[in-house]
C-alpha positions as CSV (number, residue, x, y, z in Angstrom):
1,X,108.4,107.2,12.2
2,X,108.5,110.2,9.9
3,X,108.5,113.7,11.3
4,X,105.0,115.0,11.8
5,X,103.8,116.8,8.7
6,X,102.7,119.8,10.6
7,X,106.1,120.0,12.3
8,X,107.7,119.7,8.8
9,X,105.6,122.6,7.6
10,X,106.4,124.7,10.6
11,X,110.2,124.1,10.2
12,X,110.0,125.1,6.6
13,X,108.5,128.5,7.4
14,X,110.2,129.4,10.7
15,X,112.2,132.7,10.2
16,X,115.7,133.0,11.6
17,X,115.8,134.8,14.9
18,X,117.7,138.0,14.7
19,X,118.0,140.3,17.7
20,X,120.4,143.2,18.5
21,X,120.6,142.4,22.2
22,X,119.8,139.7,24.7
23,X,116.8,141.6,26.0
24,X,115.4,141.9,22.5
25,X,116.1,138.2,21.9
26,X,114.2,137.4,25.0
27,X,111.2,139.4,23.8
28,X,111.3,138.0,20.3
29,X,111.5,134.4,21.6
30,X,108.6,135.0,23.9
31,X,106.5,136.4,21.1
32,X,107.4,133.5,18.8
33,X,106.4,130.9,21.3
34,X,103.2,132.5,22.2
35,X,102.3,132.8,18.5
36,X,102.3,129.0,18.2
37,X,100.3,128.1,21.3
38,X,96.7,128.5,20.1
39,X,93.6,129.4,22.0
40,X,94.0,130.3,25.7
41,X,92.8,127.5,28.0
42,X,90.4,128.4,30.7
43,X,91.4,127.5,34.3
44,X,89.7,128.0,37.6
45,X,92.0,130.6,39.0
46,X,95.4,132.2,38.5
47,X,97.4,133.8,41.4
48,X,100.6,135.7,41.3
49,X,102.8,135.0,44.3
50,X,106.2,136.3,45.5
51,X,108.9,134.1,47.1
52,X,111.2,136.1,49.3
53,X,114.6,134.9,50.6
54,X,117.2,135.9,53.1
55,X,118.3,138.8,50.8
56,X,115.4,141.3,50.7
57,X,116.6,142.5,47.3
58,X,116.0,139.0,45.8
59,X,112.4,137.9,45.1
60,X,111.2,135.0,42.8
61,X,107.8,135.5,41.1
62,X,105.6,132.4,41.0
63,X,102.3,132.1,39.1
64,X,99.8,129.5,40.4
65,X,97.3,127.9,38.0
66,X,94.3,126.0,39.5
67,X,92.8,123.7,37.0
68,X,89.3,124.1,35.6
69,X,86.8,122.2,37.7
70,X,89.0,122.2,40.8
71,X,87.2,121.0,43.9
72,X,87.0,123.7,46.5
73,X,86.8,121.3,49.5
74,X,89.9,119.2,48.8
75,X,93.7,119.8,49.1
76,X,94.9,119.5,45.5
77,X,98.1,117.9,44.4
78,X,100.6,120.3,42.9
79,X,103.4,120.6,40.4
80,X,106.2,123.1,40.8
81,X,107.3,123.9,37.2
82,X,110.5,125.4,35.7
83,X,110.3,126.8,32.2
84,X,112.7,126.2,29.4
85,X,114.8,128.7,27.5
86,X,118.4,127.4,28.0
87,X,118.5,129.1,31.5
88,X,118.8,132.4,29.6
89,X,115.4,133.0,27.8
90,X,111.7,132.8,28.4
91,X,109.3,134.2,31.0
92,X,106.2,133.4,33.0
93,X,104.2,135.1,30.3
94,X,105.6,132.8,27.5
95,X,104.5,129.8,29.6
96,X,101.1,131.0,30.6
97,X,99.1,128.9,28.2
98,X,101.3,125.7,28.5
99,X,100.9,125.9,32.3
100,X,97.2,126.3,31.9
101,X,97.1,123.2,29.7
102,X,99.4,121.3,32.2
103,X,97.1,122.2,35.1
104,X,94.0,121.0,33.3
105,X,95.7,117.8,31.9
106,X,97.1,116.7,35.3
107,X,94.4,118.0,37.7
108,X,97.2,119.7,39.7
109,X,97.8,123.2,40.8
110,X,100.8,124.3,38.7
111,X,103.2,126.7,40.3
112,X,105.3,128.3,37.5
113,X,108.6,129.7,38.8
114,X,110.2,132.8,37.4
115,X,113.8,132.0,38.3
116,X,116.6,134.5,37.4
117,X,118.3,134.0,34.1
118,X,121.9,133.5,32.9
119,X,124.3,134.9,31.9
120,X,123.5,137.7,34.4
121,X,122.7,135.0,36.9
122,X,124.7,131.8,36.1
123,X,124.7,128.5,37.9
124,X,123.7,127.8,40.6
125,X,121.4,130.9,40.9
126,X,118.6,129.6,38.6
127,X,118.7,126.2,40.4
128,X,118.7,127.8,43.9
129,X,115.8,130.1,42.9
130,X,113.8,127.2,41.7
131,X,114.6,125.0,44.8
132,X,113.8,127.9,47.1
133,X,110.5,128.4,45.5
134,X,109.7,124.7,45.8
135,X,110.6,124.7,49.5
136,X,108.5,127.9,50.0
137,X,105.5,126.3,48.3
138,X,105.8,123.0,50.3
139,X,106.2,124.8,53.6
140,X,103.0,126.8,52.9
141,X,101.0,124.0,51.6
142,X,98.2,124.5,54.1
143,X,97.6,128.2,53.1
144,X,98.1,127.4,49.4
145,X,95.4,124.7,49.7
146,X,97.6,121.9,48.3
147,X,98.6,118.5,49.6
148,X,102.2,118.7,50.9
149,X,102.6,115.0,50.3
150,X,101.6,115.2,46.6
151,X,104.0,117.7,45.1
152,X,105.8,117.0,41.9
153,X,108.6,118.9,40.3
154,X,108.5,119.4,36.6
155,X,110.1,121.3,33.7
156,X,110.9,121.2,30.0
157,X,114.4,121.3,28.5
158,X,116.5,123.6,30.8
159,X,113.6,123.6,33.2
160,X,113.7,119.8,33.2
161,X,117.3,120.1,34.2
162,X,116.3,122.4,37.1
163,X,113.5,120.0,38.2
164,X,115.9,117.0,38.1
165,X,118.5,118.9,40.0
166,X,116.0,120.1,42.6
167,X,115.1,116.4,43.3
168,X,118.8,115.8,44.0
169,X,119.0,118.9,46.3
170,X,115.9,117.8,48.2
171,X,117.4,114.4,48.8
172,X,120.9,115.7,49.8
173,X,119.6,118.6,51.9
174,X,116.8,116.6,53.5
175,X,114.2,119.0,52.0
176,X,110.5,118.7,51.6
177,X,109.3,115.4,50.0
178,X,109.0,115.3,46.3
179,X,106.4,112.8,45.1
180,X,107.3,112.6,41.4
181,X,109.5,114.1,38.7
182,X,108.0,115.1,35.4
183,X,110.9,115.8,33.1
184,X,109.9,117.0,29.6
185,X,112.7,116.6,27.1
186,X,115.2,117.5,29.8
187,X,118.8,118.8,29.3
188,X,120.7,116.6,31.8
189,X,124.3,116.5,30.5
190,X,126.8,118.8,28.7
191,X,127.8,116.1,26.2
192,X,127.0,117.5,22.8
193,X,128.2,114.4,20.9
194,X,125.4,112.0,21.7
195,X,123.7,110.0,18.9
196,X,120.8,112.4,18.9
197,X,123.0,115.5,18.7
198,X,124.8,113.9,15.8
199,X,121.5,113.1,14.0
200,X,119.6,116.3,14.8
201,X,122.3,118.9,15.2
202,X,120.7,121.3,12.7
203,X,117.3,121.7,11.1
204,X,115.0,120.6,13.9
205,X,114.4,123.9,15.7
206,X,116.9,123.4,18.6
207,X,120.5,123.1,17.3
208,X,123.7,121.9,18.8
209,X,125.2,125.4,18.5
210,X,122.3,126.9,20.4
211,X,122.7,124.4,23.2
212,X,126.4,125.0,23.4
213,X,125.7,128.7,23.9
214,X,123.1,128.0,26.5
215,X,125.4,125.7,28.5
216,X,128.3,128.3,28.2
217,X,126.0,131.1,29.6
218,X,124.9,128.8,32.4
219,X,128.2,127.2,33.4
220,X,130.9,129.4,31.9
221,X,134.0,127.3,31.1
222,X,132.9,124.2,33.0
223,X,131.3,122.2,30.1
224,X,133.9,119.4,30.3
225,X,133.6,118.9,34.0
226,X,130.2,120.3,35.1
227,X,129.0,120.1,38.7
228,X,126.6,117.2,39.3
229,X,123.7,119.5,40.1
230,X,124.2,121.1,36.7
231,X,124.5,117.9,34.8
232,X,122.3,115.4,36.7
233,X,123.1,112.5,34.4
234,X,126.6,112.5,36.1
235,X,125.2,112.4,39.7
236,X,124.4,109.7,42.1
237,X,120.7,109.0,41.2
238,X,119.9,106.6,44.1
239,X,117.1,107.4,46.5
240,X,115.2,109.8,44.2
241,X,111.4,110.1,43.6
242,X,109.7,108.2,40.8
243,X,109.9,109.9,37.4
244,X,108.2,110.3,34.1
245,X,110.6,111.4,31.3
246,X,109.1,112.6,28.0
247,X,111.4,112.8,24.9
248,X,110.8,113.8,21.3
249,X,111.8,111.6,18.4
250,X,113.5,114.4,16.4
251,X,115.3,116.3,19.3
252,X,119.0,116.7,20.0
253,X,118.2,116.1,23.7
254,X,116.6,112.7,23.0
255,X,119.6,110.5,23.8
256,X,120.4,112.1,27.2
257,X,116.7,111.9,28.2
258,X,116.7,108.2,27.4
259,X,120.0,107.7,29.2
260,X,118.7,109.5,32.3
261,X,115.7,107.1,32.3
262,X,118.0,104.1,32.1
263,X,120.2,105.5,34.9
264,X,117.3,106.2,37.2
265,X,116.0,102.6,36.6
266,X,119.4,101.2,37.2
267,X,119.5,103.0,40.6
268,X,116.2,101.6,41.6
269,X,114.0,104.6,40.8
270,X,110.6,103.7,39.2
271,X,110.8,105.5,35.9
272,X,108.6,105.6,32.8
273,X,110.0,106.8,29.5
274,X,107.6,108.3,26.9
275,X,108.7,108.9,23.3
276,X,106.6,111.5,21.4
277,X,106.8,110.2,17.8
278,X,107.3,112.8,15.1
279,X,107.8,115.6,17.5
280,X,110.7,118.2,17.9
281,X,112.0,120.3,20.7
282,X,109.7,122.9,22.3
283,X,106.5,121.1,21.1
284,X,104.9,122.1,24.4
285,X,104.3,125.4,22.7
286,X,103.0,124.2,19.4
287,X,99.4,123.2,20.1
288,X,98.1,126.0,17.9
289,X,100.0,124.8,14.8
290,X,100.7,121.1,15.5
291,X,97.6,119.4,16.9
292,X,99.6,116.2,17.5
293,X,101.7,118.1,20.1
294,X,98.7,117.6,22.4
295,X,100.1,114.1,23.0
296,X,102.6,115.7,25.4
297,X,99.8,116.9,27.7
298,X,97.9,113.6,27.4
299,X,101.0,111.6,28.5
300,X,101.8,114.1,31.3
301,X,98.2,114.0,32.5
302,X,98.1,110.2,32.5
303,X,101.4,109.9,34.4
304,X,100.5,112.5,37.1
305,X,96.9,111.5,37.6
306,X,98.0,107.9,38.0
307,X,100.7,108.8,40.5
308,X,98.4,111.0,42.5
309,X,95.3,108.8,42.4
310,X,93.2,111.2,40.4
311,X,90.5,110.3,37.9
312,X,92.0,109.5,34.5
313,X,91.1,111.7,31.5
């Protein structure tokens, strides 16, 4: 299929990102993403939470989104969500509207996790922050008014990496049960020479050079032999929860997402692969300029509602 015409128009007018420092780059990227998201979706309630750990100086902020029309007398299913940004960019604010949309589409309480960022906090710190937040949420399911047995992990791009790795950690550490994995165009391997990297290395928003920098900031010099929890495609994938993997047609990460779906299936994990035709990386943020990007939320909603026995939309 051809690239979506609204995507093509967006790519033609996107300015080059120029920033004097990492802090200014983070601010500029947040503003650029928010500018594409469109009207703010209404939800039932938003709560700001803090996850504390053994070290009192380390806290992880979490923002909880209860979907519009949430029933007050039922324990809701939940999604613990990790945002994208190559482990080095983006914030809870940049993901406010996408998480609102995800909550409404899935009927779940979405817990958006503000993990610490590389390169100041390289692997495994972002992963451990996300996993700790997931465990904290699961352990407090009663007071958070969610169903402990219906908690999914989810994320897009680098966040999809953290969600997939958290499922591995939960299995290996005998952590709280994960009911499903929702992996949105996930980065699951350090191989930058896949067919989709070769085809879409430049000109499709995310570039190969950008991903190389992201991996280097996250892993340092370990790209050729990454730890399994950093590159889940190289891990033992048996005994994991069911998964939905969403990939974009014109995305450098497409091949590894497709490969991850195959490997999960080969290891006996029920897995559904969804291809978003005509879409590019980061389309989760593009509802305001690319109406067809709404297919991502439709597909995520169908998958999660079916898995958790909710009414379809």
